[in-house]
C-alpha positions as CSV (number, residue, x, y, z in Angstrom):
1,X,-151.9,-119.1,-56.9
2,X,-148.7,-120.8,-58.0
3,X,-148.1,-124.3,-56.7
4,X,-144.6,-125.5,-55.8
5,X,-143.6,-129.2,-55.5
6,X,-140.9,-129.6,-52.8
7,X,-138.9,-132.8,-53.3
8,X,-136.9,-133.0,-50.0
9,X,-136.3,-135.8,-47.5
10,X,-135.0,-133.6,-44.7
11,X,-138.2,-132.7,-42.8
12,X,-136.8,-129.5,-41.2
13,X,-135.6,-128.1,-44.5
14,X,-138.8,-129.1,-46.3
15,X,-140.9,-127.4,-43.6
16,X,-138.7,-124.3,-43.8
17,X,-139.2,-124.1,-47.5
18,X,-142.9,-124.8,-47.2
19,X,-143.4,-122.1,-44.5
20,X,-141.6,-119.3,-46.3
21,X,-143.3,-120.2,-49.6
22,X,-146.7,-120.2,-48.1
23,X,-146.1,-116.9,-46.2
24,X,-145.3,-115.5,-49.6
25,X,-148.6,-116.7,-51.2
26,X,-147.6,-120.0,-52.8
27,X,-149.3,-123.3,-52.4
28,X,-146.9,-126.2,-51.7
29,X,-146.7,-130.0,-51.6
30,X,-143.9,-132.0,-50.1
31,X,-142.6,-135.3,-51.5
32,X,-139.9,-137.0,-49.4
33,X,-139.2,-140.0,-51.6
34,X,-137.6,-139.8,-55.1
35,X,-139.6,-142.7,-56.5
36,X,-142.9,-140.8,-55.8
37,X,-141.8,-137.5,-57.4
38,X,-142.7,-138.1,-61.0
39,X,-146.0,-139.6,-60.1
40,X,-146.9,-136.5,-58.1
41,X,-146.1,-134.3,-61.1
42,X,-148.2,-136.6,-63.4
43,X,-151.2,-136.6,-61.1
44,X,-151.1,-132.8,-60.3
45,X,-150.3,-129.5,-61.9
46,X,-147.3,-127.7,-60.5
47,X,-145.7,-124.4,-61.5
48,X,-142.1,-125.0,-60.2
49,X,-140.1,-127.8,-58.5
50,X,-137.6,-127.4,-55.7
51,X,-135.5,-130.5,-56.0
52,X,-133.0,-132.0,-53.5
53,X,-130.2,-134.1,-55.0
54,X,-129.7,-136.7,-52.3
55,X,-133.0,-138.5,-51.9
56,X,-134.1,-142.0,-50.9
57,X,-135.5,-144.2,-53.6
58,X,-134.2,-142.2,-56.6
59,X,-131.6,-139.4,-56.7
60,X,-132.3,-135.8,-57.8
61,X,-130.3,-136.2,-61.1
62,X,-132.5,-139.0,-62.3
63,X,-135.6,-137.1,-61.2
64,X,-134.5,-134.0,-63.0
65,X,-133.9,-136.0,-66.2
66,X,-137.3,-137.6,-66.0
67,X,-139.1,-134.3,-65.4
68,X,-137.4,-132.7,-68.4
69,X,-138.4,-135.6,-70.7
70,X,-142.1,-135.1,-69.8
71,X,-142.8,-131.7,-68.3
72,X,-141.5,-128.2,-69.0
73,X,-141.5,-126.3,-65.8
74,X,-138.7,-124.5,-63.8
75,X,-136.5,-126.8,-61.8
76,X,-134.5,-125.3,-58.9
77,X,-132.0,-127.8,-57.3
78,X,-131.6,-127.2,-53.6
79,X,-128.7,-129.2,-52.2
80,X,-125.7,-129.3,-49.9
81,X,-123.5,-130.6,-52.7
82,X,-121.7,-127.6,-54.0
83,X,-118.9,-129.1,-56.0
84,X,-118.5,-127.7,-59.5
85,X,-119.1,-131.1,-61.2
86,X,-122.3,-131.7,-59.2
87,X,-123.6,-128.3,-60.3
88,X,-122.6,-128.8,-63.9
89,X,-124.2,-132.2,-64.0
90,X,-127.5,-130.8,-62.6
91,X,-127.5,-127.9,-65.1
92,X,-126.6,-130.3,-67.8
93,X,-129.6,-132.4,-67.1
94,X,-131.9,-129.4,-67.5
95,X,-132.1,-127.7,-64.0
96,X,-132.7,-124.0,-64.3
97,X,-130.8,-122.9,-61.1
98,X,-128.9,-124.2,-58.2
99,X,-129.3,-123.1,-54.6
100,X,-126.8,-124.3,-52.0
101,X,-127.7,-125.3,-48.4
102,X,-127.8,-123.5,-46.0
103,X,-129.6,-120.9,-48.0
104,X,-131.2,-117.5,-47.2
105,X,-134.9,-117.9,-47.3
106,X,-135.4,-114.5,-48.8
107,X,-133.0,-115.4,-51.7
108,X,-134.9,-118.7,-52.2
109,X,-138.2,-116.7,-52.5
110,X,-136.6,-114.2,-54.8
111,X,-135.3,-116.9,-57.2
112,X,-138.6,-118.8,-57.2
113,X,-140.5,-115.6,-58.1
114,X,-137.9,-114.7,-60.8
115,X,-138.1,-118.1,-62.5
116,X,-141.9,-118.1,-62.4
117,X,-142.1,-114.6,-63.9
118,X,-139.7,-115.6,-66.7
119,X,-141.6,-118.8,-67.4
120,X,-144.9,-116.9,-67.6
121,X,-143.4,-114.3,-69.8
122,X,-142.3,-116.9,-72.3
123,X,-145.3,-119.1,-72.2
124,X,-148.2,-116.6,-71.8
125,X,-146.9,-113.4,-73.5
126,X,-145.0,-115.4,-76.1
127,X,-148.2,-117.2,-77.2
128,X,-150.5,-114.1,-77.1
129,X,-148.2,-111.5,-78.7
130,X,-148.7,-110.9,-82.4
131,X,-145.4,-109.1,-82.5
132,X,-143.5,-112.3,-81.9
133,X,-142.3,-113.6,-85.3
134,X,-140.6,-116.8,-86.4
135,X,-136.8,-116.6,-86.4
136,X,-134.8,-118.7,-88.9
137,X,-131.1,-119.4,-88.5
138,X,-129.7,-121.9,-91.1
139,X,-131.9,-124.9,-90.7
140,X,-133.1,-123.8,-87.2
141,X,-136.6,-122.3,-86.8
142,X,-137.6,-120.6,-83.5
143,X,-141.3,-120.0,-82.8
144,X,-141.5,-117.6,-79.9
145,X,-145.3,-117.7,-79.9
146,X,-145.5,-121.4,-79.3
147,X,-142.2,-121.7,-77.5
148,X,-140.9,-124.3,-80.0
149,X,-137.6,-124.9,-81.8
150,X,-137.2,-127.0,-85.0
151,X,-134.1,-128.3,-86.8
152,X,-135.4,-129.0,-90.3
153,X,-138.7,-130.7,-89.6
154,X,-137.7,-132.2,-86.2
155,X,-138.9,-130.5,-83.1
156,X,-136.2,-130.1,-80.4
157,X,-136.8,-130.2,-76.7
158,X,-135.8,-127.0,-75.0
159,X,-136.2,-126.4,-71.2
160,X,-137.3,-122.8,-70.5
161,X,-133.9,-121.5,-69.6
162,X,-132.2,-122.9,-72.7
163,X,-135.0,-121.6,-74.8
164,X,-134.8,-118.1,-73.3
165,X,-131.0,-118.0,-73.9
166,X,-131.3,-119.2,-77.5
167,X,-134.1,-116.7,-78.1
168,X,-132.1,-113.8,-76.6
169,X,-129.1,-114.6,-78.8
170,X,-131.3,-115.1,-81.9
171,X,-133.0,-111.8,-81.3
172,X,-129.6,-110.1,-81.1
173,X,-127.6,-111.8,-83.9
174,X,-124.0,-111.0,-84.7
175,X,-123.4,-109.3,-81.4
176,X,-120.8,-110.6,-78.9
177,X,-122.1,-111.0,-75.4
178,X,-119.9,-111.7,-72.4
179,X,-120.8,-114.4,-69.9
180,X,-121.6,-111.7,-67.4
181,X,-124.0,-109.9,-69.8
182,X,-125.7,-113.1,-70.6
183,X,-126.1,-114.1,-67.0
184,X,-127.5,-110.7,-66.2
185,X,-130.0,-110.7,-69.1
186,X,-131.2,-114.3,-68.7
187,X,-130.9,-115.0,-65.0
188,X,-131.1,-111.4,-63.8
189,X,-130.2,-112.1,-60.1
190,X,-128.0,-109.7,-58.1
191,X,-125.2,-112.2,-57.3
192,X,-121.9,-113.1,-58.9
193,X,-122.4,-115.1,-62.1
194,X,-121.0,-118.6,-62.4
195,X,-119.3,-119.1,-65.8
196,X,-120.0,-122.8,-65.6
197,X,-123.7,-122.1,-65.7
198,X,-123.4,-120.2,-69.0
199,X,-121.0,-122.8,-70.5
200,X,-123.3,-125.7,-69.7
201,X,-126.3,-124.1,-71.2
202,X,-124.5,-123.0,-74.4
203,X,-123.1,-126.5,-74.8
204,X,-126.5,-128.1,-74.4
205,X,-128.0,-125.7,-77.0
206,X,-125.1,-126.5,-79.4
207,X,-125.7,-130.2,-79.0
208,X,-129.2,-129.7,-80.3
209,X,-128.8,-127.0,-83.1
210,X,-125.3,-127.5,-84.4
211,X,-124.5,-130.0,-87.2
212,X,-121.1,-130.5,-85.5
213,X,-121.2,-129.3,-81.8
214,X,-117.4,-129.6,-81.6
215,X,-117.1,-127.0,-84.4
216,X,-120.0,-124.7,-83.8
217,X,-121.0,-122.3,-86.6
218,X,-124.2,-120.9,-85.2
219,X,-123.2,-120.0,-81.7
220,X,-119.5,-119.1,-81.8
221,X,-117.1,-118.7,-78.9
222,X,-115.2,-115.4,-79.1
223,X,-112.3,-116.4,-76.9
224,X,-111.6,-114.0,-74.0
225,X,-114.9,-112.1,-74.8
226,X,-118.0,-114.2,-74.9
227,X,-120.4,-115.7,-77.4
228,X,-122.0,-114.6,-80.7
229,X,-124.9,-116.1,-82.6
230,X,-124.1,-115.8,-86.3
231,X,-127.0,-115.2,-88.7
């Protein structure tokens, strides 16, 4: 049974999330104060985090950053703040998805399941499949089996969504993909894609793998079309 950590200070919203998740077979725990969130993740094993942005003690941005530095699990931000800059900031800190309040509980459950399935596919199938081979691009080495990325001899930290995006492009080199195609292949949800989501993740990947992110050579922007990984 997957266990979800709900970090939410509004008791009504927290209980709504808890009830729908548990009806759908998930185990849950609620944390209402931001300062206690990381300790809860340290003391217990969780499979996914639902994270509000506006919290007492510590805001969701700081919590997201701290989680990403220590633990690699899906993070879904659930918040009433829908401005583009808030969304871009959250994604830039490593959040995997962004759900705006008020939300449809059925959509929330669908996204939770989708993120858990993708995470399991990468971590379990990737580790156990002998067909997964090392991919080398310039000085970048991608190890699908162990879900690791190296630049030279230095291991790079990649949240699951960034890793899946990089792996997808690396497995399909020299092919141009539109933002819509990338969104459908990586996120896979039946709703309108947000170009900012793709842009933020591509930029974060470039910051890690490119020698000069301002002049990318590995992941190239094809203006008016999309992105191409050169190999």
